[in-house]
N, C-alpha and C positions, 0 to 999 in steps of 0.2 A: 504494499500498500504506500501512497505519497502522503508523506508527512507536509500538510498544506502551512506547517508553522517553519519549514525546514528553508534555508537561504537559498538552495540548488536544488535542482532535479535531472536526474537522470533522463536525458533526450536519445543519446545513441547506443544502439545496442554492441556489441564487440563486433560481430562478423563486419559490421558497417568500418569502424574504428579500423581493424585488423584488413579490411579490403583496400580503403583509402592508403596506408603507411605503408603498406605492401607491395601497393601499387607506385606509390612512390620512389621506392626503393629500384625495383625491377624496369622502371624508366630510366632510370639515373643508369643503371647496369646496359639497358639497351643501347642506349645512346653512347656511352664511353666504349663500350665495346667495340661499336659498331666505327666508330671514330680508331680505332687501335687497330681493326682489320686481324688479315691473318689467322692466327690461332685462336684469338680471341671471338670470332665470328662463331666458334661451336658454343660461347656460353653466350652470344647476342641471341643463338637460335634459342636455345632451352628457355633465357629471360621471356623471348615473344611468347612460345608455348604459356609458360606462367601467367603472362599477360594476356592470353586469348582466353584463358581458363576464367582469371580473374576479371573479367568482362561479362563473359556467360554467366556468370553465378551472382556478376551484380543486377545483370538484368533480370534473371529470376527472381534475383531478393527484392526486387522493387513492386513485383508484385507478391509475393506470399509472406514476404520477412515483416518486418516490426512498424508500427506506425509510420514512425518519420523515415524509416526506408522506404516506403512506398512513392511508386510516382502519384498516386492516386493524393500523398497529401501535399506533394512539392510540385507539381507540375502545373500551374495557373496561370490564366488568359491576360492579356496586355493591361486589362484595367487594374488587377491584382500588383502587377508590376510597375506599373504609374504610381499607384498607390501608396506603392512601399518607396520607389524613388522619392515620393513628396516628404514620404518621412525621414528620409537617409538627408536629404537636402537640409530639411525643416531644423527645426527643434527638439520635434518629435522624437521616439526612441523607437526604433524598430522591433517590435516585439514577436517571436517566433519558436515555436518546440524544435523545428528542424531545420530546413533549407527555408530561406526565404523566395517572394517568388522569381526574384534576379539568379539568388544562387542554384534555385531550382533549375533553372533554365541552364546556366553554365552546367552544370551534375549532367545532364541531357546533352550538351553539345561535346562535351567531354569524353563520355563514353560511347559516344557515335563515332567520335575524330579518333579516340583511339583503338576501337573497333576496326576501323576500315585502315589504319595502321598495321595492325597486326594480319588482317587479314590480307592485304596486299604483300606483307613478307612471305605469306606461305607459298605466292607464286613469282614471286621476285629471283632474279640471279643476277651473277656478277658476267655481264656479257664480253669483258675483255679476257679475262681469263678461265672463265666457265668453270671455276673450282669453290664458289659460294652460290650454292643453286638452294631456292626455297622447296620443301617436300614436296608439293603440287605444281613445281614448273614446269615439268613434264607431261603433265595432263592436257595443257593448252599449247595453242599455237605460238610459234615464236614471237611474233609481232606485238599477245597481247602479255607475252614475259617482259617484252620490250615498256611496254607501257604500264605493268605492272611496278616494275624496278623503279621505273621514273616517276611515277606517284609515292614510290616506297621516300623516295630519296627527297623529294619534295616536298611531302606531306610534313616530313618532321619539323620542318619549319614553321607551319602552322601550329602545328600541336606544341611546341614550345611558345607560340606566342601565345596559346591560348592560357597554358600553365603560369606565363607570367603573369596574365590577365586575370586570374584567379585567385593567385599569390596576393599582387595588387589591391584587390577587391578584401582580401583578408585585412588585410593591412590598413586601410582605410576604417575599416568598420572599427579596426582598434583604437587608430590614433583620433576619429573625428566622431566616434561615437561609443568608445571607450568598451566595446565589445571583441571579448577574447573568443574568436571562432574557433582558431586554431588549438585553443588550449581545449575547449571542448570537444575538439574532435580527439585529443588525447584522453582525458577524463573521463568521457561519455556525459557532462554534467554541462548542464548551464544554471547562472544565476539565477533564481523567480521572477527578478526584475528582467531581464532579457526574454522571459517565454510571456507574463500576461502583465499586466496594471497593479500598480500596487490595491488591496484588497481583494483582488481576483482570486478565485481558486485556481489551484494547477489545473491544467489539463489530465485527462487521463487517458496515458497512452499505453498500447498494448506491446509484451516484447515476444515475438517469436522465440521458440526453442532453440534452443543451438543445436541440437540434433536435426533439426532440419536444413541449419545451416550448412552443416557437413554434409548431410546429403545429396545437397544442391551441389557443394562444390566437388565432388564427388564425381559426382553425373556430369560437369562442365569438364573435370578434367578427363573422365571417359570421352567426351565427345570428341576435343582435341585429339584425343590421343588416336583417336580412329580415323579421325580427318588426319593427320599426319600420315599416319599409316597405311592409308588409300592411296597416298603418294610413292610410298616405299616400294 
């Protein structure tokens, strides 16, 4: 039960937090191993498979997971986004248990962007040496391999820009509104004043069981495994 007198409230479940920070680590690994090339590309591919697994899990968790993890909780229309912007630039204090409307839109964009990057990597190849080839590169025509490779090389710049914007937004909320969104994603808790106005009861949030998250993660890993094996 939620203590209405508590000064903070649990808003993020462990699966969401682990997904977030593990994805940060894996994206970093993927970027630097790609820059290093050579033998490091083996780790680049393994990191890519892990990223694809995590994204598939997060999409599934967005439908059956905890309240704040669900797309229905944070994917909202333009009206909600405009209202949130007014709070952000004004003296008001944005209050959301989970993602605010702008943050929710960014989550969807980032998920799709990372999914596109990982999927393109499956079909990419080193056209100069032929030594580095995605597991599904031989399943399509060479012209499509070239296009997937070009997209994979280009899209990482778009992805980096989106990540930078995401981090910048978190800094803006911290400096401008004194709301520590990064800390909340670490601890899983937010100050009650960041969730509801003073005097209002805390929202009733439902947290999905960890065994469901583990089952979805294993299912996502199995899908990626069979996709990769299909090209082998």
